[in-house]
C-alpha positions as CSV (number, residue, x, y, z in Angstrom):
1,M,125.6,135.0,-81.6
2,I,128.3,133.0,-79.6
3,G,130.6,135.8,-78.9
4,S,133.3,134.5,-81.1
5,R,135.4,136.1,-83.9
6,R,134.3,134.8,-87.3
7,D,137.5,133.5,-88.6
8,Y,137.6,131.1,-85.4
9,V,133.9,130.0,-86.1
10,K,134.9,129.5,-89.6
11,R,137.8,127.3,-88.5
12,I,135.4,125.3,-86.3
13,V,133.1,124.8,-89.2
14,V,135.6,123.6,-91.8
15,G,137.5,121.5,-89.1
16,Y,134.1,119.6,-88.5
17,S,133.9,119.1,-92.3
18,V,137.5,117.5,-92.0
19,Y,136.3,115.5,-89.0
20,E,133.5,113.9,-91.0
21,Y,135.7,113.3,-94.0
22,I,138.2,111.3,-91.4
23,E,135.0,109.6,-89.9
24,R,133.8,108.8,-93.2
25,K,137.0,107.1,-93.9
26,A,136.6,105.1,-90.3
27,F,139.4,106.9,-88.9
28,F,141.7,105.2,-91.3
29,K,141.7,102.0,-89.4
30,I,143.8,103.4,-86.8
31,P,143.7,101.2,-83.8
32,G,142.2,102.5,-81.0
33,L,140.9,105.8,-82.7
34,S,137.2,107.0,-82.8
35,E,134.9,109.4,-82.5
36,E,135.4,109.1,-78.3
37,S,139.4,109.3,-78.6
38,F,139.6,112.0,-81.3
39,Y,140.6,115.5,-80.4
40,F,138.5,117.8,-82.4
41,N,141.0,120.7,-80.8
42,Y,143.7,119.2,-83.0
43,I,142.0,119.9,-86.4
44,A,141.1,123.7,-85.1
45,D,144.8,124.1,-84.2
46,S,146.1,122.8,-87.2
47,L,143.8,124.9,-89.6
48,N,145.2,128.0,-87.8
49,K,148.6,127.2,-89.2
50,S,149.1,128.2,-92.9
51,A,151.5,125.3,-94.0
52,I,149.5,122.5,-92.5
53,S,146.2,124.0,-93.9
54,E,147.9,123.8,-97.4
55,F,149.1,120.3,-96.8
56,L,145.5,119.1,-95.9
57,G,144.2,120.8,-99.0
58,V,142.0,123.4,-96.9
59,D,141.7,127.0,-98.1
60,L,140.1,128.9,-95.5
61,D,139.9,131.9,-97.8
62,A,137.9,129.9,-100.6
63,E,134.0,129.8,-100.8
64,D,134.2,126.0,-100.4
65,P,137.3,125.6,-98.2
66,I,137.5,121.9,-98.6
67,N,137.0,121.6,-102.2
68,H,140.6,120.4,-102.8
69,L,140.9,118.6,-99.5
70,N,143.9,116.3,-99.8
71,G,142.7,112.6,-98.8
72,E,146.2,111.2,-98.5
73,N,147.9,114.2,-96.7
74,V,144.6,113.9,-94.1
75,K,145.4,110.3,-93.7
76,Q,149.0,111.0,-93.0
77,W,148.3,113.9,-90.4
78,T,145.8,111.7,-88.7
79,K,148.3,109.1,-88.4
80,W,151.0,111.1,-87.1
81,L,148.9,112.4,-84.3
82,F,147.1,109.4,-83.3
83,E,148.7,106.1,-84.7
84,K,151.0,104.6,-82.0
85,Y,154.0,102.9,-82.5
86,G,157.1,101.9,-80.3
87,E,156.4,102.4,-76.6
88,N,153.1,103.5,-77.2
89,Q,153.8,106.9,-78.6
90,T,152.8,109.2,-81.6
91,R,155.0,110.9,-84.0
92,L,153.4,114.2,-83.1
93,K,151.7,115.6,-80.1
94,G,148.7,117.7,-80.6
95,R,150.1,120.6,-78.3
96,S,150.6,123.9,-80.1
97,A,154.5,123.7,-79.8
98,D,154.3,120.7,-81.9
99,L,152.1,121.9,-84.6
100,T,153.9,125.1,-84.7
101,K,157.1,122.9,-85.2
102,L,154.9,120.5,-87.9
103,N,153.8,124.0,-89.7
104,A,157.8,125.3,-90.2
105,I,158.6,121.7,-91.3
106,L,155.9,121.3,-93.8
107,A,156.8,125.1,-95.2
108,N,160.2,123.7,-96.0
109,D,160.8,121.1,-98.7
110,I,164.1,119.6,-97.1
111,A,162.3,119.2,-93.6
112,K,159.1,118.2,-94.9
113,N,160.6,115.2,-97.1
114,A,162.9,113.9,-94.1
115,F,159.5,114.3,-91.8
116,I,157.3,112.4,-94.4
117,D,159.4,109.6,-95.2
118,N,159.7,108.8,-91.5
119,S,163.5,109.2,-91.3
120,A,163.6,112.2,-89.2
121,S,161.6,113.0,-85.7
122,L,160.0,115.9,-85.3
123,N,162.5,117.5,-83.8
124,E,165.3,116.4,-86.2
125,A,163.1,117.7,-89.1
126,F,162.3,120.9,-87.4
127,A,166.3,121.4,-87.2
128,L,166.4,121.4,-91.0
129,T,164.2,124.6,-91.0
130,A,167.2,126.6,-89.8
131,D,169.6,128.0,-92.4
132,L,171.7,125.4,-94.0
133,H,174.9,127.5,-93.1
134,D,174.0,127.1,-89.4
135,I,173.4,123.7,-89.9
136,F,176.6,122.8,-91.5
137,R,178.5,125.0,-88.8
138,V,176.5,123.3,-85.9
139,A,177.7,120.0,-87.3
140,V,181.1,120.6,-87.8
141,K,181.5,122.2,-84.4
142,R,179.7,119.1,-82.4
143,A,182.0,117.1,-84.5
144,V,185.0,118.9,-83.1
145,S,183.8,118.9,-79.7
146,E,183.2,115.2,-79.5
147,L,186.7,114.6,-80.9
148,E,188.2,116.9,-78.3
149,R,186.3,114.9,-75.7
150,A,187.6,111.5,-77.1
151,D,191.1,112.9,-77.1
152,S,190.7,114.2,-73.3
153,L,189.7,110.3,-72.4
154,M,192.5,108.7,-74.4
155,H,195.0,108.8,-71.9
156,R,192.8,107.0,-69.3
157,L,192.7,103.9,-71.8
158,S,194.7,100.9,-71.8
159,T,193.6,99.4,-74.9
160,F,191.3,100.8,-77.7
161,Y,188.4,99.3,-79.5
162,L,189.0,97.2,-82.7
163,T,187.6,99.3,-85.3
164,L,189.3,102.6,-84.3
165,N,191.7,102.6,-87.2
166,D,188.5,102.4,-89.6
167,D,186.7,105.1,-87.8
168,L,189.9,107.5,-87.8
169,R,190.4,106.7,-91.6
170,S,186.7,107.8,-91.9
171,I,187.2,111.0,-89.8
172,N,190.1,112.0,-91.9
173,K,188.5,111.1,-95.2
174,L,185.5,113.2,-94.0
175,A,187.7,116.1,-93.2
176,R,189.7,116.1,-96.4
177,K,186.5,115.8,-98.2
178,I,185.0,118.9,-96.7
179,K,188.2,121.0,-97.0
180,T,188.5,120.1,-100.8
181,A,184.8,121.3,-101.4
182,K,185.5,124.5,-99.3
183,D,188.7,125.1,-101.3
184,E,187.0,124.6,-104.6
185,L,183.9,126.8,-103.5
186,Q,186.5,129.6,-102.5
187,D,188.7,129.1,-105.9
188,D,185.2,129.3,-108.1
189,E,184.5,132.7,-105.9
190,S,188.1,134.0,-106.7
191,N,187.6,133.5,-110.2
192,G,184.5,135.0,-110.5
193,D,185.9,138.2,-109.0
194,D,188.2,138.2,-111.5
195,S,186.1,137.9,-114.5
C-alpha cells in the first residue's frame, strides 16, 4: 500500500517495537535522551545488519521477532549511540559506515570483547576484525618504522631522555620474545613434517 518492500516495512514495524521497549525503560535514563532526541532511523538501519540484530535479540524471520529481545544489549546499544561523554561525543555515530563497522565487530569475538569492555574505540575494535596475521604484520612493520624514525632523529640530539635505557631493554626483550615464539613455531612445524 505504501509502495515499500515488505522486508523494509517489517523492519520499521519491528524497529518501532524495539523503540517502545526503550521508551518503557525511560530511555535508560540517558541524560538528554527523550522521544524528541531519539533517532528512529538508527534502529531501522541497525536491524538491517545481521550481527547487530542478533546482538539485540531480534530475529526478523521469526513469527514474533522480539520474543528474545536482549534488554541488556538493547541498553548497551542505546548508550553507544546516545550517551555523551568526554567532549560531548558518543561512542558510536548512527551513520551507515559506523553501523557497518559495529556489525563486523559484533560478528568477531575478539573485536566484540574489546569494544564492549570499553577498552577499544570503534575504529580500534574494527581493526581487530582483520586477519590476525595481517594485524601482527602491520604492528611489527609499524614498530620498525617508528624505530627507524627514532634512528633518523638520533644524530640531532644532544641528550637522551632519562628512561631511554629502560625503553631500549623493553624493545630488546620484546624482539627476543617474538623471535623465540617464531622459532618455536617453526621447529614445531618442522618436527610435524618429519612425523
